[in-house]
N, C-alpha and C positions, 0 to 999 in steps of 0.2 A: 502494500501500501503505500500513497503518498500522501503524507500529509505537511496542507500548503497554510496551516493558520498554527504560529503558537509562541510561547511568552518563555522561551525557552534561557534567551541571553539574561545574563545573572545582572541583577543592580541598575536596568534599566527601568522598568518599570514596576508592576505589580506583580510580575512574573516571578522564576527564580530568583534566588535573595541571595545566592554565593555558588560559585562555581561546583560541589558538592553537588548540590539541590539539581543546579542545570545536567551535569551527570546523571545523576537520577533518572530523571527527566527522558533523560536521551536512551539509556537501558531498557525504561519500562516503554518506549515507541518501540526499539526495536525487538524488543520481546514479544509486543502486538503482531509483529509482520511489518512495522513502517521501514522503508528503506530508505524513504528519502524526504527530511525533518525541513521544513521554511519556519526559519526563527525569525520572524516578525515583531518586534515591540512596539507598543504604542509610539505616534509619532504626533503629539498633541501639546501645543506650546504651553495651555494653560495649567497643567501639572507633570507630563511627561516630554519636556521639549528632548528629545533624542536626536543627534545631527549623523548624520551619515558615516560621520569618522568614530566616534563610537560604538554604532553597530558593526561598522566594519573590522574595528580594533575587538569588540567582544566578541564577533564570530569567529576572529584567527585564534584567540584565547581558547573557546570554546573545540573546536575542528582539533587543536593539539588533542586537547584532556581526554576526547569522546576517540581518538585515532579511528580506526574502520568499523567502528560499532553500525552506522547510517551514514549516510552524507548530507550532510548539513548543507541549506542554501540560504541566502539573504533574502531581505524584505523590510516591509514595514507597514504597519497599520495604519492609515493616516486617517486623521479627523479631518472632517469636513474642511474644516476653515483654514486645511493646510494645502485644499487642493489650487489656490491660487499661487501658487509657487510656478515660479518656470517650468515650464517641462524638463531640462537637462536638470535640475534639481530634486525635481519626482521621480526622474529614473535612476538615482541612485538610491531607492528604498523600491526599485521594481523588485514584484512578486518574483521568487525564485530566481533573481538576476537576470529575467528578460524582460528587456525596455517596453515590450508591447502589452505589459498587464501591472497592475497595480492594486493592493490590496486597502480597500477604503472602507472605512467605521461604520455600519450602520448609527444611527442613534440607539438608545433606548427605549428612549420617549419622545412623542410629536415627531411628524414629517416634515420636513423642511419645503417650504415651495418651491424654493429651487435648488432642490435635489439633483433634479432631471437635468437642467439647466448645467449645472457643474459637471454631472458626469458627461454631459453633451461634449462638453471642454475639451475633458480628455478624450474622449473620440476623435475629436478636427485634430487632437495634437498625435494621434498616431497609439493612443494608450488604451486599455480595452481595458475599465473598472470591473475589479471582482469583490462584490456587494459583500462582506461578512456581516454573517449571521442575524438578516431582517425574521426571521421569524420569529426573533426577541423580544424585536417591535410591538409594543402593544397595539399600533396602530394600523400595521403587518397580520395581526393577530386577527383585527378586526375585518381588514380588509384586503385578504392579501394577494387578489387581483389587482391591486395597486403597482403590483411590479410586473405588469403586463409589458406598459410601454417602456418599461426599461429594457426589459430583454429582448421585445422585439428589436431596440434600435443596438444589442450589442452587450448588453452587460452581462456580466456573470454571476449568478445569486451563487451562496457558499453557506452549509448549514452545519450548525454546531453539531459535533457528534452527542452532544449530551443533551441537547433535544431530543434527536432521533431516536432515541435511547429511554429518554422520558427521567435521565436524571434532573432537569432543570425544569421538570414540571408538566400538566396535561397541555397547558397554553400552550407553550413551543411547541411541544410534540405534535398535539394536533395541527398547529399553522404548518410543521416543517412537512407532515404529509400533504396536507393541501398544495402545496406548493411545488411539491414530488406528483402528485396527481396530475397537476396544472402544466406540468412540463417548464415550471419556472425556478428550477434547482440545478444547479450545474456541478457542483463537488461537496462533500462532506470534508470538515478537517476538524481539528480539536479544541482548538482556542484553548490550549493547556497550559496552566500558569503556577502549578504545583505537583511534584510526584503523589501526589494523594485527592488532595480538592482540587477542582476542575483540572481530574488527571486525563491523562492520551482517552483511554475508551472507544478504540477506531474499530477495533474487535465487536465491544457491544453492539455500536449502531449500524455494522453490517449484518449481525443476529435479526437487531429490532425489524432492519430490512424486508427480509425473508425471500429475497429478489437477487439472485446471485448477478447475474448479467448486469442488472441498473446497480446494483454496488461495487462490480469491477467499472462500471463507465463511470460513476462518484467518484472511487476512491482510488483508481489508474489510469484509466484512459487520461479523463478530460484533465485532473492532474500533470498527469505523465508529457500532455501535449504543451504545458507552459513549460513546464522544466525544459523539453526539449527543442520548443519552437516551431512545433509542427503545427496541423491541422488539427484543434478537438473532433473526436470521431464524432459522428451522429448520433443521437439517444438510443438503445435500442427498445425494440419493441415488447413490451413486458406483460405479462400473462395478469391483471389484475388481482390482487389478493383483497380480502375483505380487512383482515388484520392492519394491513398498510394505511389503506386509504379509509378508513373509518375514521370517523370526527369525535 
């Protein structure tokens, strides 16, 4: 599996506190079958003003500590307010080091009226936004279809593993399955912050899906295309399952 959202870099945000905790998270990921892990610290001027230089230095240190356990790739989880930076600055935080993709944080409350405009500006600059965990936003939970115009204009949607398997509660889980049913989700990632609390949990999410072709597309095919710089494959046609698509 390929996990393109984690807060494994130590000391940069609310994720791993030190190098030992970061290594433990990487070992947990590897034991779950994760072969590629994106280290994506928050980039948010208000409380986590992570610089590209800090991210790159922390990534190099963690790569040395982890060795060949798994492949660590760079990235940042950018707050909406950071998207006004010049494109060349944004690309320093490119998801998996691919300058064509950027992980963008969905706010947990409210739906910014200019969200579509901000994401469209990235598309104009040749950057595909990957919208992180929208199923955890209360507005999206009430109106999952609000994501349809964004997806139709090329935005990718990332679900959190803990939403899919229910660890984050019934509402995020129901919303995640709604988005899957409507074809409005493209990849699953852990958004892991610690070895135990908000841990990796990718295997549990795959088990909750109970749909091997779709699971592979969400955890291998689409994230792998981002890592490799290839075109994402089409979504597989899966047999609907009552357990997967219930509200």
